[in-house]
BAKOL-970275 format. One record per residue (C-alpha): x, y, z; residue in three letters; residue number from 1. Coordinates in Angstrom, 3 decimals. Layout:
% BAKOL-970275
X | Y | Z | ALA | NUM
...
//
This chain:
% BAKOL-970275
-21.954 | 119.905 | -1.603 | UNK | 1
-22.355 | 118.552 | 1.809 | UNK | 2
-19.289 | 118.238 | 4.218 | UNK | 3
-19.705 | 114.266 | 4.037 | UNK | 4
-19.813 | 114.204 | 0.252 | UNK | 5
-16.974 | 116.603 | 0.202 | UNK | 6
-14.895 | 114.196 | 2.568 | UNK | 7
-15.747 | 111.242 | 0.406 | UNK | 8
-14.747 | 112.907 | -2.778 | UNK | 9
-11.433 | 113.847 | -1.442 | UNK | 10
-11.088 | 110.329 | -0.104 | UNK | 11
-11.650 | 108.878 | -3.677 | UNK | 12
-9.005 | 111.417 | -5.098 | UNK | 13
-6.403 | 110.173 | -2.545 | UNK | 14
-7.282 | 106.586 | -3.212 | UNK | 15
-6.829 | 107.140 | -6.927 | UNK | 16
-3.252 | 108.777 | -6.387 | UNK | 17
-2.314 | 105.939 | -4.061 | UNK | 18
-3.469 | 103.392 | -6.721 | UNK | 19
-1.588 | 104.948 | -9.365 | UNK | 20
1.584 | 105.015 | -7.028 | UNK | 21
1.072 | 101.367 | -6.315 | UNK | 22
0.650 | 100.568 | -9.884 | UNK | 23
3.953 | 102.158 | -10.805 | UNK | 24
5.744 | 100.219 | -8.446 | UNK | 25
4.486 | 96.834 | -9.127 | UNK | 26
5.685 | 96.547 | -12.788 | UNK | 27
6.146 | 92.941 | -14.064 | UNK | 28
6.347 | 89.796 | -12.095 | UNK | 29
5.794 | 85.992 | -12.655 | UNK | 30
2.263 | 84.927 | -13.056 | UNK | 31
2.296 | 82.669 | -9.727 | UNK | 32
3.396 | 85.852 | -7.607 | UNK | 33
0.773 | 87.629 | -5.383 | UNK | 34
0.209 | 91.237 | -6.670 | UNK | 35
-0.209 | 94.584 | -5.221 | UNK | 36
-3.866 | 95.222 | -5.780 | UNK | 37
-4.840 | 98.496 | -7.564 | UNK | 38
-8.522 | 98.266 | -5.927 | UNK | 39
-10.592 | 95.239 | -4.750 | UNK | 40
-13.710 | 95.006 | -6.907 | UNK | 41
-16.364 | 94.352 | -4.030 | UNK | 42
-15.018 | 97.063 | -1.694 | UNK | 43
-16.399 | 100.575 | -1.424 | UNK | 44
-14.316 | 103.485 | -0.072 | UNK | 45
-16.951 | 104.679 | 2.448 | UNK | 46
-16.892 | 103.267 | 5.907 | UNK | 47
-19.993 | 101.082 | 6.349 | UNK | 48
-20.402 | 101.934 | 10.007 | UNK | 49
-23.977 | 102.283 | 10.899 | UNK | 50
-23.329 | 105.289 | 13.073 | UNK | 51
-21.130 | 107.300 | 10.782 | UNK | 52
-21.276 | 110.534 | 12.456 | UNK | 53
-17.945 | 111.683 | 13.770 | UNK | 54
-16.205 | 115.013 | 14.916 | UNK | 55
-14.595 | 116.983 | 12.213 | UNK | 56
-10.709 | 117.664 | 11.775 | UNK | 57
-10.513 | 119.056 | 15.364 | UNK | 58
-8.940 | 115.506 | 16.251 | UNK | 59
-11.446 | 114.727 | 18.954 | UNK | 60
-13.113 | 111.265 | 19.020 | UNK | 61
-16.516 | 111.034 | 17.537 | UNK | 62
-19.576 | 109.849 | 19.685 | UNK | 63
-19.849 | 106.269 | 20.525 | UNK | 64
-21.500 | 103.895 | 17.980 | UNK | 65
-25.221 | 103.326 | 18.712 | UNK | 66
-25.161 | 99.999 | 17.146 | UNK | 67
-22.578 | 98.728 | 19.663 | UNK | 68
-24.654 | 99.160 | 22.527 | UNK | 69
-24.349 | 95.551 | 23.295 | UNK | 70
-20.761 | 95.963 | 24.552 | UNK | 71
-20.208 | 96.467 | 28.112 | UNK | 72
-17.083 | 98.734 | 28.922 | UNK | 73
-15.453 | 100.187 | 32.223 | UNK | 74
-16.975 | 103.523 | 33.510 | UNK | 75
-15.924 | 106.393 | 31.310 | UNK | 76
-14.872 | 104.360 | 28.351 | UNK | 77
-16.539 | 104.598 | 24.936 | UNK | 78
-16.363 | 102.432 | 21.688 | UNK | 79
-17.161 | 103.126 | 18.216 | UNK | 80
-16.515 | 101.391 | 14.842 | UNK | 81
-13.180 | 102.542 | 13.478 | UNK | 82
-13.367 | 100.664 | 10.275 | UNK | 83
-15.917 | 98.440 | 8.519 | UNK | 84
-14.821 | 98.351 | 4.908 | UNK | 85
-16.138 | 95.369 | 3.232 | UNK | 86
-12.385 | 94.417 | 2.126 | UNK | 87
-12.090 | 93.482 | 5.997 | UNK | 88
-14.136 | 90.369 | 5.483 | UNK | 89
-16.076 | 88.860 | 7.968 | UNK | 90
-19.629 | 88.048 | 8.476 | UNK | 91
-19.354 | 84.488 | 8.214 | UNK | 92
-21.193 | 81.831 | 10.372 | UNK | 93
-19.683 | 78.517 | 10.725 | UNK | 94
-20.436 | 75.740 | 13.006 | UNK | 95
-16.704 | 74.974 | 13.920 | UNK | 96
-13.798 | 76.991 | 15.477 | UNK | 97
-10.821 | 78.529 | 14.213 | UNK | 98
-10.199 | 81.673 | 12.472 | UNK | 99
-12.826 | 83.515 | 10.417 | UNK | 100
-11.986 | 85.067 | 7.125 | UNK | 101
-12.361 | 88.398 | 8.530 | UNK | 102
-9.475 | 91.058 | 9.976 | UNK | 103
-6.916 | 89.331 | 12.077 | UNK | 104
-3.784 | 90.929 | 13.516 | UNK | 105
-3.080 | 94.469 | 13.381 | UNK | 106
0.132 | 96.824 | 13.363 | UNK | 107
0.253 | 100.479 | 13.592 | UNK | 108
3.170 | 102.191 | 11.740 | UNK | 109
3.806 | 105.936 | 10.847 | UNK | 110
0.196 | 106.594 | 11.556 | UNK | 111
-1.277 | 103.974 | 9.322 | UNK | 112
-2.869 | 100.781 | 10.606 | UNK | 113
-1.775 | 97.675 | 8.750 | UNK | 114
-4.070 | 94.560 | 8.892 | UNK | 115
-3.980 | 90.990 | 7.816 | UNK | 116
-7.111 | 89.559 | 6.236 | UNK | 117
-7.115 | 85.811 | 5.564 | UNK | 118
-9.899 | 86.037 | 2.864 | UNK | 119
-11.750 | 82.872 | 1.398 | UNK | 120
-14.876 | 81.044 | 2.537 | UNK | 121
-12.888 | 79.544 | 5.467 | UNK | 122
-9.546 | 79.084 | 6.909 | UNK | 123
-10.169 | 75.406 | 6.409 | UNK | 124
-10.106 | 75.638 | 2.439 | UNK | 125
-7.237 | 73.768 | 1.079 | UNK | 126
-6.829 | 76.474 | -1.768 | UNK | 127
-7.008 | 79.984 | -0.393 | UNK | 128
-5.227 | 82.748 | -2.294 | UNK | 129
-7.542 | 85.514 | -1.449 | UNK | 130
-5.605 | 86.749 | 1.689 | UNK | 131
-4.587 | 90.435 | 1.660 | UNK | 132
-2.647 | 93.018 | 3.689 | UNK | 133
-4.793 | 96.407 | 3.873 | UNK | 134
-3.391 | 99.917 | 5.049 | UNK | 135
-6.139 | 101.870 | 6.931 | UNK | 136
-5.806 | 105.786 | 7.359 | UNK | 137
-7.753 | 108.314 | 9.508 | UNK | 138
-6.577 | 111.580 | 8.199 | UNK | 139
-8.855 | 113.909 | 10.153 | UNK | 140
-8.051 | 111.853 | 13.368 | UNK | 141
-11.538 | 111.612 | 14.517 | UNK | 142
-11.659 | 107.891 | 15.213 | UNK | 143
-13.352 | 106.933 | 11.877 | UNK | 144
-11.030 | 105.391 | 9.178 | UNK | 145
-11.845 | 107.223 | 5.728 | UNK | 146
-9.230 | 105.717 | 3.493 | UNK | 147
-8.111 | 102.199 | 2.787 | UNK | 148
-5.366 | 100.621 | 0.439 | UNK | 149
-5.031 | 96.971 | -0.463 | UNK | 150
-1.359 | 96.697 | -0.392 | UNK | 151
-0.889 | 92.904 | -1.116 | UNK | 152
-3.398 | 90.455 | -2.335 | UNK | 153
-3.380 | 86.697 | -3.477 | UNK | 154
-1.949 | 85.594 | -0.142 | UNK | 155
-2.455 | 82.197 | 1.584 | UNK | 156
-4.224 | 82.947 | 4.810 | UNK | 157
-2.133 | 85.837 | 6.422 | UNK | 158
-2.432 | 85.954 | 9.897 | UNK | 159
-0.347 | 88.932 | 11.114 | UNK | 160
2.632 | 91.115 | 10.140 | UNK | 161
5.331 | 92.889 | 11.719 | UNK | 162
8.007 | 95.565 | 10.732 | UNK | 163
11.765 | 95.961 | 11.200 | UNK | 164
14.344 | 97.786 | 9.565 | UNK | 165
12.471 | 98.740 | 6.527 | UNK | 166
10.928 | 95.384 | 5.880 | UNK | 167
7.594 | 94.091 | 6.678 | UNK | 168
7.275 | 90.502 | 7.539 | UNK | 169
3.733 | 88.652 | 6.680 | UNK | 170
3.030 | 85.417 | 8.501 | UNK | 171
1.010 | 83.266 | 5.991 | UNK | 172
-0.146 | 79.608 | 5.787 | UNK | 173
2.850 | 78.554 | 3.559 | UNK | 174
5.729 | 80.898 | 4.899 | UNK | 175
6.854 | 83.891 | 6.705 | UNK | 176
7.150 | 86.308 | 3.855 | UNK | 177
9.362 | 89.592 | 3.604 | UNK | 178
8.895 | 92.754 | 1.650 | UNK | 179
10.691 | 95.775 | 1.467 | UNK | 180
8.725 | 98.958 | 2.345 | UNK | 181
8.517 | 102.007 | 0.213 | UNK | 182
7.502 | 104.671 | 2.448 | UNK | 183
3.997 | 103.560 | 3.611 | UNK | 184
3.562 | 101.297 | 0.576 | UNK | 185
4.991 | 97.724 | 0.175 | UNK | 186
7.106 | 96.619 | -2.693 | UNK | 187
5.535 | 93.501 | -3.902 | UNK | 188
8.442 | 92.659 | -6.271 | UNK | 189
10.617 | 92.031 | -3.157 | UNK | 190
8.683 | 89.456 | -2.055 | UNK | 191
10.843 | 86.499 | -0.351 | UNK | 192
9.849 | 83.557 | 1.622 | UNK | 193
12.249 | 83.843 | 4.209 | UNK | 194
10.684 | 80.874 | 6.577 | UNK | 195
9.054 | 78.406 | 4.431 | UNK | 196
6.795 | 75.719 | 5.824 | UNK | 197
7.348 | 72.266 | 3.888 | UNK | 198
4.546 | 70.585 | 5.600 | UNK | 199
1.818 | 73.248 | 5.369 | UNK | 200
-0.651 | 70.724 | 4.246 | UNK | 201
-0.439 | 68.450 | 7.165 | UNK | 202
-1.655 | 71.270 | 9.492 | UNK | 203
-5.213 | 71.660 | 10.626 | UNK | 204
-6.541 | 75.409 | 9.913 | UNK | 205
-2.938 | 76.490 | 10.825 | UNK | 206
-2.308 | 80.251 | 12.052 | UNK | 207
1.225 | 81.600 | 11.900 | UNK | 208
2.506 | 84.477 | 13.952 | UNK | 209
5.926 | 86.217 | 13.585 | UNK | 210
7.763 | 88.888 | 15.610 | UNK | 211
10.608 | 90.852 | 14.231 | UNK | 212
13.206 | 92.277 | 16.549 | UNK | 213
16.898 | 93.241 | 16.592 | UNK | 214
17.630 | 89.558 | 18.008 | UNK | 215
15.739 | 88.087 | 14.779 | UNK | 216
12.519 | 86.531 | 13.871 | UNK | 217
10.177 | 84.826 | 16.306 | UNK | 218
7.889 | 82.291 | 14.593 | UNK | 219
5.113 | 80.023 | 15.833 | UNK | 220
2.433 | 78.039 | 14.149 | UNK | 221
-0.328 | 76.071 | 15.469 | UNK | 222
-0.134 | 72.442 | 16.508 | UNK | 223
-0.289 | 70.127 | 13.239 | UNK | 224
-2.407 | 67.108 | 14.333 | UNK | 225
-3.206 | 67.630 | 17.895 | UNK | 226
0.783 | 67.236 | 18.829 | UNK | 227
2.068 | 64.654 | 16.378 | UNK | 228
5.460 | 65.465 | 15.182 | UNK | 229
4.633 | 66.400 | 11.681 | UNK | 230
7.377 | 69.142 | 11.519 | UNK | 231
9.836 | 68.692 | 14.216 | UNK | 232
11.170 | 72.384 | 14.107 | UNK | 233
7.944 | 74.182 | 14.473 | UNK | 234
5.682 | 71.550 | 15.829 | UNK | 235
4.383 | 72.923 | 19.520 | UNK | 236
7.365 | 75.212 | 19.526 | UNK | 237
8.435 | 79.101 | 19.165 | UNK | 238
11.399 | 79.143 | 16.796 | UNK | 239
13.760 | 81.967 | 16.476 | UNK | 240
15.586 | 82.726 | 13.234 | UNK | 241
17.855 | 85.395 | 11.737 | UNK | 242
16.112 | 88.120 | 10.052 | UNK | 243
16.677 | 86.611 | 6.649 | UNK | 244
15.370 | 83.422 | 7.670 | UNK | 245
18.597 | 81.654 | 8.437 | UNK | 246
19.837 | 79.801 | 11.456 | UNK | 247
16.390 | 78.809 | 12.698 | UNK | 248
16.208 | 76.911 | 15.953 | UNK | 249
13.717 | 76.008 | 18.554 | UNK | 250
13.647 | 78.620 | 21.378 | UNK | 251
11.008 | 76.989 | 23.487 | UNK | 252
8.694 | 73.841 | 23.074 | UNK | 253
5.617 | 72.228 | 24.535 | UNK | 254
3.168 | 75.085 | 23.527 | UNK | 255
0.127 | 73.758 | 21.983 | UNK | 256
-1.190 | 76.584 | 20.158 | UNK | 257
0.423 | 79.875 | 21.081 | UNK | 258
-1.316 | 82.325 | 18.653 | UNK | 259
-0.576 | 85.683 | 20.611 | UNK | 260
2.849 | 86.991 | 21.020 | UNK | 261
4.204 | 90.142 | 22.486 | UNK | 262
7.083 | 91.396 | 24.768 | UNK | 263
6.328 | 92.799 | 28.079 | UNK | 264
7.597 | 96.179 | 29.511 | UNK | 265
10.804 | 94.330 | 31.004 | UNK | 266
11.526 | 92.588 | 27.770 | UNK | 267
9.988 | 89.051 | 28.188 | UNK | 268
8.358 | 87.233 | 25.503 | UNK | 269
4.725 | 86.671 | 26.635 | UNK | 270
2.277 | 84.262 | 24.707 | UNK | 271
-1.401 | 83.130 | 24.732 | UNK | 272
-1.833 | 79.493 | 24.417 | UNK | 273
-5.176 | 77.405 | 23.912 | UNK | 274
-5.346 | 73.992 | 25.665 | UNK | 275
-7.141 | 70.965 | 23.990 | UNK | 276
-10.455 | 71.280 | 22.898 | UNK | 277
-13.281 | 68.962 | 22.660 | UNK | 278
-12.830 | 68.143 | 26.434 | UNK | 279
-14.927 | 68.968 | 29.247 | UNK | 280
-16.268 | 72.519 | 30.009 | UNK | 281
-13.670 | 73.736 | 32.951 | UNK | 282
-10.321 | 71.791 | 31.988 | UNK | 283
-7.805 | 71.934 | 30.716 | UNK | 284
-7.297 | 75.872 | 31.152 | UNK | 285
-6.166 | 78.224 | 28.452 | UNK | 286
-2.875 | 79.912 | 29.483 | UNK | 287
-0.685 | 82.939 | 29.334 | UNK | 288
2.933 | 82.024 | 29.285 | UNK | 289
6.374 | 83.979 | 29.750 | UNK | 290
8.529 | 82.178 | 27.584 | UNK | 291
12.249 | 81.723 | 28.372 | UNK | 292
14.945 | 79.892 | 26.153 | UNK | 293
15.044 | 76.163 | 26.418 | UNK | 294
11.838 | 75.981 | 28.328 | UNK | 295
9.454 | 73.045 | 27.818 | UNK | 296
5.749 | 73.790 | 28.387 | UNK | 297
4.709 | 70.275 | 28.424 | UNK | 298
2.329 | 69.686 | 25.498 | UNK | 299
1.510 | 66.954 | 24.344 | UNK | 300
2.462 | 65.253 | 27.684 | UNK | 301
1.628 | 67.876 | 30.310 | UNK | 302
-1.167 | 70.644 | 30.609 | UNK | 303
-2.291 | 73.123 | 33.030 | UNK | 304
-0.309 | 73.318 | 36.179 | UNK | 305
1.997 | 70.351 | 34.827 | UNK | 306
-0.607 | 67.941 | 35.072 | UNK | 307
0.063 | 64.783 | 33.217 | UNK | 308
-2.046 | 64.261 | 29.852 | UNK | 309
-3.478 | 60.870 | 30.285 | UNK | 310
-4.803 | 58.634 | 27.553 | UNK | 311
-8.124 | 58.232 | 29.179 | UNK | 312
-8.406 | 62.184 | 28.987 | UNK | 313
-7.642 | 62.187 | 25.338 | UNK | 314
-9.829 | 59.230 | 24.664 | UNK | 315
-12.903 | 60.954 | 26.232 | UNK | 316
-12.471 | 63.965 | 24.007 | UNK | 317
-15.767 | 64.476 | 22.090 | UNK | 318
-15.580 | 63.621 | 18.221 | UNK | 319
-11.875 | 64.301 | 17.951 | UNK | 320
-9.972 | 61.450 | 16.356 | UNK | 321
-6.618 | 63.409 | 16.384 | UNK | 322
-6.914 | 63.575 | 20.084 | UNK | 323
-7.776 | 59.754 | 20.224 | UNK | 324
-4.718 | 59.094 | 18.119 | UNK | 325
-2.662 | 61.199 | 20.382 | UNK | 326
-3.566 | 58.922 | 23.131 | UNK | 327
-1.969 | 55.939 | 21.707 | UNK | 328
1.381 | 57.892 | 21.357 | UNK | 329
1.039 | 59.371 | 24.946 | UNK | 330
0.529 | 55.783 | 26.223 | UNK | 331
3.879 | 54.771 | 25.173 | UNK | 332
5.938 | 57.713 | 26.570 | UNK | 333
6.952 | 58.099 | 30.401 | UNK | 334
7.224 | 61.864 | 31.007 | UNK | 335
8.124 | 63.495 | 34.263 | UNK | 336
5.869 | 66.648 | 34.513 | UNK | 337
7.405 | 68.254 | 37.482 | UNK | 338
10.275 | 69.614 | 35.257 | UNK | 339
8.127 | 71.408 | 32.799 | UNK | 340
7.635 | 75.195 | 33.121 | UNK | 341
4.202 | 76.050 | 34.533 | UNK | 342
1.943 | 78.785 | 33.104 | UNK | 343
2.192 | 82.405 | 34.410 | UNK | 344
-1.680 | 82.733 | 34.355 | UNK | 345
-4.393 | 80.199 | 33.944 | UNK | 346
-7.380 | 81.362 | 31.967 | UNK | 347
-10.824 | 79.687 | 31.751 | UNK | 348
-10.867 | 76.619 | 29.603 | UNK | 349
-11.649 | 77.196 | 25.959 | UNK | 350
-12.064 | 80.975 | 26.012 | UNK | 351
-9.480 | 80.795 | 23.085 | UNK | 352
-7.075 | 83.746 | 23.814 | UNK | 353
-5.412 | 85.243 | 20.713 | UNK | 354
-3.787 | 88.777 | 20.655 | UNK | 355
-2.002 | 90.059 | 23.743 | UNK | 356
-0.667 | 93.612 | 24.562 | UNK | 357
0.055 | 95.681 | 27.588 | UNK | 358
-1.925 | 98.549 | 28.573 | UNK | 359
-0.611 | 102.024 | 27.611 | UNK | 360
-1.754 | 105.109 | 29.420 | UNK | 361
-1.179 | 107.891 | 26.813 | UNK | 362
-3.020 | 110.696 | 25.453 | UNK | 363
-5.674 | 110.688 | 28.277 | UNK | 364
-6.061 | 107.052 | 28.657 | UNK | 365
-6.121 | 106.474 | 32.652 | UNK | 366
-3.060 | 105.134 | 34.435 | UNK | 367
-4.866 | 102.769 | 36.561 | UNK | 368
-4.288 | 99.931 | 34.206 | UNK | 369
-0.755 | 100.899 | 33.071 | UNK | 370
1.196 | 97.705 | 32.512 | UNK | 371
-1.782 | 95.185 | 32.729 | UNK | 372
-2.016 | 92.601 | 29.955 | UNK | 373
-4.781 | 92.537 | 27.547 | UNK | 374
-6.124 | 89.463 | 25.995 | UNK | 375
-8.518 | 89.189 | 23.061 | UNK | 376
-10.682 | 85.994 | 23.869 | UNK | 377
-12.048 | 84.572 | 20.525 | UNK | 378
-14.681 | 82.548 | 22.367 | UNK | 379
-15.235 | 78.901 | 22.641 | UNK | 380
-17.074 | 76.741 | 20.059 | UNK | 381
-18.928 | 73.595 | 20.781 | UNK | 382
-19.882 | 74.604 | 24.110 | UNK | 383
-23.620 | 75.479 | 24.929 | UNK | 384
-23.719 | 78.155 | 26.382 | UNK | 385
-20.355 | 79.452 | 25.051 | UNK | 386
-17.873 | 81.330 | 27.062 | UNK | 387
-15.235 | 84.080 | 26.224 | UNK | 388
-16.014 | 86.755 | 23.497 | UNK | 389
-14.389 | 89.415 | 25.511 | UNK | 390
-11.345 | 91.502 | 26.319 | UNK | 391
-9.691 | 90.174 | 29.463 | UNK | 392
-7.541 | 92.064 | 31.642 | UNK | 393
-4.528 | 90.553 | 33.730 | UNK | 394
-3.103 | 92.364 | 36.682 | UNK | 395
0.384 | 91.600 | 35.427 | UNK | 396
2.517 | 93.291 | 37.875 | UNK | 397
0.477 | 91.922 | 40.954 | UNK | 398
-1.628 | 88.900 | 41.662 | UNK | 399
-1.875 | 87.898 | 37.972 | UNK | 400
-5.716 | 87.965 | 38.600 | UNK | 401
-7.958 | 88.269 | 35.685 | UNK | 402
-10.896 | 90.554 | 35.089 | UNK | 403
-13.345 | 91.183 | 32.209 | UNK | 404
-12.250 | 94.475 | 30.635 | UNK | 405
-14.798 | 94.646 | 27.580 | UNK | 406
-17.688 | 92.025 | 27.089 | UNK | 407
-20.809 | 91.539 | 25.028 | UNK | 408
-19.775 | 89.996 | 21.916 | UNK | 409
-21.476 | 86.895 | 22.722 | UNK | 410
-25.069 | 86.863 | 21.531 | UNK | 411
-27.320 | 85.841 | 24.585 | UNK | 412
-30.345 | 85.540 | 22.205 | UNK | 413
-28.430 | 83.311 | 19.659 | UNK | 414
-25.696 | 81.438 | 20.966 | UNK | 415
-24.439 | 80.087 | 17.604 | UNK | 416
-24.078 | 83.457 | 16.265 | UNK | 417
-22.300 | 86.037 | 18.249 | UNK | 418
-22.054 | 89.556 | 17.606 | UNK | 419
-18.084 | 89.307 | 16.998 | UNK | 420
-15.200 | 87.440 | 17.940 | UNK | 421
-12.239 | 89.655 | 19.081 | UNK | 422
-8.737 | 88.607 | 17.633 | UNK | 423
-6.325 | 91.402 | 18.357 | UNK | 424
-5.927 | 94.464 | 20.691 | UNK | 425
-3.342 | 97.283 | 20.179 | UNK | 426
-2.814 | 100.881 | 21.069 | UNK | 427
-2.759 | 103.726 | 18.216 | UNK | 428
-0.668 | 106.718 | 18.009 | UNK | 429
-3.165 | 108.922 | 20.057 | UNK | 430
-3.266 | 106.281 | 22.783 | UNK | 431
-6.725 | 104.930 | 21.810 | UNK | 432
-7.251 | 101.179 | 21.911 | UNK | 433
-8.031 | 99.226 | 18.698 | UNK | 434
-9.557 | 95.585 | 18.522 | UNK | 435
-10.004 | 93.543 | 15.480 | UNK | 436
-13.095 | 91.159 | 14.914 | UNK | 437
-12.765 | 88.480 | 12.374 | UNK | 438
-16.262 | 87.534 | 12.537 | UNK | 439
-17.900 | 90.926 | 12.172 | UNK | 440
-15.126 | 92.198 | 9.862 | UNK | 441
-14.731 | 95.175 | 12.054 | UNK | 442
-12.110 | 97.319 | 13.760 | UNK | 443
-13.364 | 98.850 | 17.094 | UNK | 444
-11.895 | 101.951 | 18.596 | UNK | 445
-11.917 | 102.222 | 22.419 | UNK | 446
-11.286 | 105.663 | 24.220 | UNK | 447
-11.622 | 107.294 | 27.551 | UNK | 448
-13.768 | 110.238 | 27.944 | UNK | 449
-10.703 | 112.249 | 29.236 | UNK | 450
-9.164 | 111.805 | 25.605 | UNK | 451
-11.885 | 114.308 | 24.384 | UNK | 452
-10.979 | 116.969 | 26.694 | UNK | 453
//
């Protein structure tokens, strides 16, 4: 038997053991509860990376993936497909923006990469119960995932997840859900909606994000209807709750669509924010904000560097009735934008910043970018030619200047069909960088050549 077949056979045995364990944990449950999936019918264990050669169990990263030669990286860096299992979704081509059904945000814990996959035909589906949480493993540490396990299924558009004190918190369209961990598995019977969203149907393709810390939960969801007060607690705000979901209160307001959240090395809460769409090509900017308690960042009355949002600006938005309706509301309100909190960094308009993380220099990663902020730019829609589709680096401790770190996902020969759309960026236990892509349904691994020495 060849080494490749031996590894695959071993992986199948491992998956069977994991499945049996999950089945034993699940037990009986109400018919309307999501289940911990034994397997997924349309998935295969083998990674479908076109360039599947990798170094064996010596733990060095395999060669770069030849099918990713369209990506442009800094000198000395390499990229390969870490995971491309069919259960990661993706491969959707849609004419409008928002999330694709493929893999979204990621979190490493105890050597396992946990990912949220919204599922469905589109995040705009009213009924979408095909979302899942997947655990991915790379037991031989070669930068190519060999195993996966669908731990939760039947979820309503999960976007991200976080861990704290033996629990996993999963941010879905309908609620922030909490489950107890059982080793590296999730006990589906312990499901509890700790932060429900009673007005979920009012939101246009919402994406929810949660961070779990000793201080509690930090929760945000996308703007409901371009700024209308549909749900006063969560609308254009970051909300802080106790870990059990009680005592929720607004922490900061005026954030239109702050999808990505992380903490800086000094403990500050840093978020990415998307400005209004359907506007001109260069304004308003997308933003990076440092969030302070009680701060108001302006939306829907102020944007950019505390510029007033005028009714004329909103009415000039192309084919967006919601912005047109918001203009009628803004026209009746007199707001002083000078007392709003300005962004820490202005990005180009419509690049759609999502996941944010700070560069870590570990395991051979160079120190030149240590402490810089990395931003996954999902890319514009409705612009011709499009912009974004890259990983942006921000000189965080210096000038706050922005630089392209990785580019090439935009397909220059077919603007309407990019190679991929980056969602999240994180660092793994060996120091390599991992990037999720909800269009291609891939997770990429990026490493420096010094990590193989």
